C-alpha positions in Angstrom: 17.8 -3.2 20.0 14.2 -3.9 20.9 12.1 -0.9 21.8 12.7 -0.8 25.5 9.6 -0.4 27.7 10.5 3.1 28.9 7.8 5.8 29.0 9.3 8.0 26.2 9.4 5.2 23.6 6.0 3.9 24.6 4.6 7.4 24.3 6.0 7.9 20.8 4.9 4.5 19.7 1.4 5.3 20.9 1.4 8.6 18.9 2.8 6.7 15.9 -0.2 4.4 15.8 -2.7 7.1 16.4 -1.3 9.5 13.9 -2.1 7.0 11.1 -5.7 6.8 12.4 -5.9 10.6 12.4 -4.8 10.7 8.7 -7.1 7.8 7.7 -10.2 9.2 9.4 -9.7 12.9 8.5 -12.4 14.4 6.3 -10.1 17.1 4.7 -6.7 17.0 3.0 -5.3 19.3 5.6 -6.2 16.8 8.3 -4.5 14.0 6.4 -1.3 16.2 6.2 -1.4 17.0 9.9 -1.6 13.2 10.6 1.4 12.5 8.4 3.4 15.2 10.1 2.6 13.8 13.6 3.6 10.4 12.3 7.0 11.6 11.0 7.8 13.5 14.3 6.9 10.4 16.4 9.0 7.9 14.4 12.2 9.9 14.6 12.6 9.5 18.4 11.9 5.8 18.0 14.9 5.6 15.7 17.3 6.9 18.3 19.3 4.3 20.1 22.6 4.5 22.1 23.8 1.3 20.3 23.3 2.8 16.8 26.3 4.3 15.2 24.3 5.7 12.2 21.7 7.2 14.5 21.9 10.9 13.6 22.5 10.2 9.9 19.4 8.0 9.5 17.2 10.4 11.5 18.3 13.3 9.4 17.9 11.5 6.1 14.4 10.2 7.1 13.3 13.7 8.2 14.5 15.4 5.0 12.9 12.9 2.6 9.6 12.8 4.5 9.6 16.7 4.8 10.1 17.1 1.1 7.2 14.6 0.4 5.0 16.5 2.9 5.8 19.8 1.2 4.8 18.4 -2.2 1.6 17.0 -0.6 0.8 20.4 0.9 1.5 22.2 -2.4 -0.9 19.8 -4.2 -3.6 20.5 -1.5 -3.2 24.3 -1.8 -3.2 24.0 -5.6 -6.4 22.1 -5.4 -8.0 24.8 -3.2 -7.0 27.5 -5.6 -8.4 25.6 -8.6 -11.6 25.0 -6.7 -11.5 21.2 -6.4 -10.6 20.6 -10.0 -9.0 17.2 -10.0 -6.8 17.2 -13.1 -4.0 14.8 -14.0 -1.3 17.1 -12.7 -2.8 17.3 -9.3 -3.2 13.6 -9.1 0.4 12.9 -10.1 1.7 15.3 -7.5 -0.3 13.7 -4.7 0.6 10.2 -5.9 4.3 11.1 -6.1 4.3 12.6 -2.6 2.7 9.4 -1.2 5.1 7.2 -3.2 8.0 9.2 -1.8 6.7 8.6 1.7 6.5 4.9 1.2 10.0 4.6 -0.5 8.7 3.6 -3.9 10.3 3.9 -7.3 11.5 6.5 -8.4 11.9 8.0 -5.0 13.4 4.8 -3.4 17.0 5.8 -2.9 16.6 6.8 0.8 14.8 3.6 1.8 17.6 1.0 1.8 20.1 3.5 3.3 17.8 4.3 6.2 16.9 0.6 6.8 20.7 -0.1 7.1 20.8 2.2 10.1 17.8 0.8 12.0 17.2 -2.0 14.5 15.1 -4.9 13.4 12.0 -3.7 15.2 12.2 -0.3 13.6 12.8 -1.9 10.2 9.5 -3.8 10.7 7.6 -0.6 11.6 9.1 1.2 8.6 8.3 -1.7 6.2 4.7 -2.2 7.4 3.0 0.5 9.5 4.6 3.4 7.8 3.1 2.3 4.5 -0.6 2.2 5.6 -1.3 5.9 5.7 0.3 6.9 2.3 -1.4 3.9 0.7 -4.9 4.8 1.9 -4.4 8.5 1.0 -3.2 7.5 -2.4 -6.3 5.4 -3.0 -8.4 8.5 -2.7 -7.1 9.8 -6.0 -5.4 7.2 -8.3 -3.8 8.2 -11.6 -3.9 4.8 -13.2 -1.6 5.3 -16.2 1.1 6.7 -13.9 0.6 3.9 -11.3 0.8 1.1 -13.8 4.2 2.3 -14.8 5.3 2.7 -11.2 4.2 -0.7 -10.0 6.0 -2.4 -13.0 9.2 -0.6 -12.1 8.7 -1.4 -8.4 8.6 -5.1 -8.9 11.5 -5.1 -11.4 13.9 -2.8 -9.4 13.0 -4.5 -6.1 14.0 -7.9 -7.6 17.1 -6.9 -9.6 18.6 -4.7 -6.8 18.4 -7.7 -4.4 21.4 -9.2 -6.3 24.8 -8.9 -4.7 23.4 -7.6 -1.4 25.4 -8.7 1.6 23.2 -6.9 4.2 20.0 -8.6 5.3 18.4 -5.2 6.1 19.0 -4.0 2.5 17.7 -7.2 1.1 14.5 -6.8 3.2 14.3 -3.2 1.9 14.4 -4.2 -1.7 12.0 -7.0 -1.0 9.7 -4.4 0.5 10.0 -2.3 -2.7 9.1 -5.3 -4.8 6.0 -6.1 -2.5 5.0 -2.4 -2.9 4.4 -3.0 -6.6 2.1 -5.9 -5.7 0.4 -3.7 -3.1 -0.2 -0.8 -5.5 -1.8 -3.3 -8.0 -3.9 -4.7 -5.2 -5.0 -1.2 -4.2 -6.0 -0.4 -7.8 -8.1 -3.6 -7.9 -9.9 -3.2 -4.5 -9.1 -2.0 -0.9 -10.2 -5.4 0.5 -7.6 -7.2 -1.7 -4.9 -4.6 -0.6 -5.8 -5.2 3.0 -5.5 -9.0 2.6 -2.2 -8.7 0.9 -0.9 -6.2 3.5 -1.9 -8.5 6.4 0.0 -11.5 4.9 3.0 -9.4 4.0 3.1 -7.9 7.5 3.0 -11.4 9.1 5.9 -12.7 7.0 8.0 -9.5 7.5 7.3 -9.8 11.3 8.6 -13.4 11.4 11.7 -12.5 9.4 12.5 -9.4 11.5 11.7 -11.3 14.7 14.0 -14.3 13.8 16.9 -12.0 12.8 16.4 -10.0 16.0 16.5 -13.1 18.2 19.7 -14.4 16.6 21.1 -10.9 16.3 22.0 -11.2 12.6 22.5 -8.3 10.1 24.6 -9.8 7.3 24.2 -12.9 5.1 27.6 -14.3 6.0 26.6 -14.4 9.7 23.9 -17.0 8.7 26.6 -19.2 7.3 28.8 -19.4 10.3 26.4 -19.4 13.3 25.9 -22.6 15.1 22.1 -22.1 15.0 19.4 -24.5 16.0 18.7 -26.4 12.8 15.0 -25.7 13.1 15.7 -21.9 13.2 17.4 -22.3 9.8 14.4 -24.2 8.5 12.2 -21.5 9.9 14.2 -18.8 8.0 14.0 -20.9 4.8 10.2 -21.5 5.1 9.6 -17.8 5.8 11.8 -16.6 2.9 10.1 -19.0 0.5 6.7 -17.8 1.7 7.8 -14.1 1.3 8.9 -14.9 -2.2 5.5 -16.4 -3.0 6.3 -20.1 -3.7 3.0 -22.0 -4.3 2.7 -24.5 -1.5 3.3 -21.8 1.1 0.8 -19.2 2.4 2.7 -16.3 0.9 1.5 -17.4 -2.6 -2.2 -17.0 -1.7 -2.4 -13.1 -1.9 -0.2 -13.1 -5.0 -2.5 -15.7 -6.5 -5.5 -13.5 -6.0 -3.8 -10.5 -7.7 -2.5 -12.7 -10.6 -6.0 -14.2 -11.0 -7.6 -10.7 -11.3 -4.9 -9.4 -13.7 -5.3 -12.4 -16.0 -9.1 -12.2 -16.0 -8.9 -8.6 -17.0 -6.3 -9.2 -19.8 -3.3 -7.6 -18.0 -1.2 -10.4 -19.3 2.1 -8.5 -19.8 1.8 -6.9 -16.3 1.1 -10.3 -14.7 4.0 -11.9 -16.6 6.4 -9.2 -15.3 5.1 -9.7 -11.7 5.6 -13.5 -11.9 9.1 -13.1 -13.4 10.2 -10.6 -10.7 9.0 -13.1 -8.0 11.1 -15.8 -9.6 14.2 -13.5 -9.5 13.5 -12.8 -5.8 13.1 -16.5 -5.0 16.4 -17.2 -6.7 18.1 -14.6 -4.4 16.4 -16.1 -1.3 17.2 -19.7 -2.2 20.9 -18.7 -2.7 21.0 -17.4 0.9 19.1 -20.4 2.3 21.1 -23.0 0.4 24.4 -21.6 1.6 23.3 -21.4 5.2 21.9 -24.9 5.2 25.0 -26.3 3.6 27.2 -24.8 6.3 25.2 -26.5 9.0 28.0 -29.1 9.6 30.4 -26.3 10.4 30.1 -26.2 14.2 31.8 -23.7 16.5 32.3 -24.9 20.1 32.6 -21.4 21.5 29.4 -20.1 20.1 25.9 -21.2 21.1 22.6 -19.4 20.8 20.3 -19.9 23.8 16.7 -19.0 23.3 13.7 -18.8 25.4 11.2 -21.7 24.6 8.3 -19.3 24.3 10.0 -17.5 21.4 10.6 -20.9 19.7 7.0 -22.0 20.2 5.8 -18.7 18.5 8.2 -19.2 15.6 7.1 -22.8 15.0 3.5 -21.8 15.3 3.9 -19.2 12.5 5.8 -21.8 10.4 3.0 -24.3 10.8 0.5 -21.6 9.6 2.8 -20.8 6.6 3.1 -24.5 5.6 -0.5 -25.5 6.1 -2.2 -22.1 5.4 -2.2 -22.6 1.6 -4.1 -25.9 1.9 -6.6 -24.4 4.4 -7.0 -21.2 2.2 -8.1 -23.3 -0.8 -11.3 -24.3 1.1 -12.3 -20.7 1.5 -11.3 -19.4 -2.0 
């Protein structure tokens, strides 16, 4: 269900956006913590929907995990105050772990696919993109590199391998998000500009996916096989999945190319090899879905037809056009 334009939802959405800005622009750790708490309490009302059977369960799970992460963060802040701003490894690991838990990263990722399963597509999009901005930027203030190298390798591996045997598209997108989180952490370690570039591209592709699935009201892979969809919509899903996986001709490869380029230039050969292999595994999973849904195109159901507004379709085709030609255009600016 799309976020309906009623005053309550709009109010909480407004607070959700501004709470992230509070955290990012705060000049003390306590201000960052307050921003995170406001963010948490504004997202929970957005989750609630009369059509959602898992409503109370997802809200409670999300609240508990985020509250535990906030407690750890607050504990680290107070510890830092007591030790008079002495930034040792223990303090850095606690803060990094609290932020990783907020984002749904390895090894604190178990809540993430479960909560995604109980959300609408629009809320899934917010959880996969906007909710990662604040923890990422707070984490960039105090990076423990040895710890994060390990985390980002496990992120890309677990995100790719867990995508196997998933029947739910929302869980598939959740594990894809975990995989991309590994790339984002490596981009953040390299530079904030590179992280911002990667994040913008990832958000665009996630938006197109969630938007397409919202329009055709699809939540499971087998629904893609049997729907009498517009063939161009199936092509759009295919292009977007390949772009999200990072296949070279598509625009999704561009930010990954920048990260791989940096890793190879700085002799992180093993890490870059693991990253590329995990992308291949994810592409295999995506292609398996796409292949099946395209093969089933001949199977037509007379009683089921999707009617769609033309302005939606124009928007989707515009994004596909960018995804197809973007890589060619981006080479001129590289």
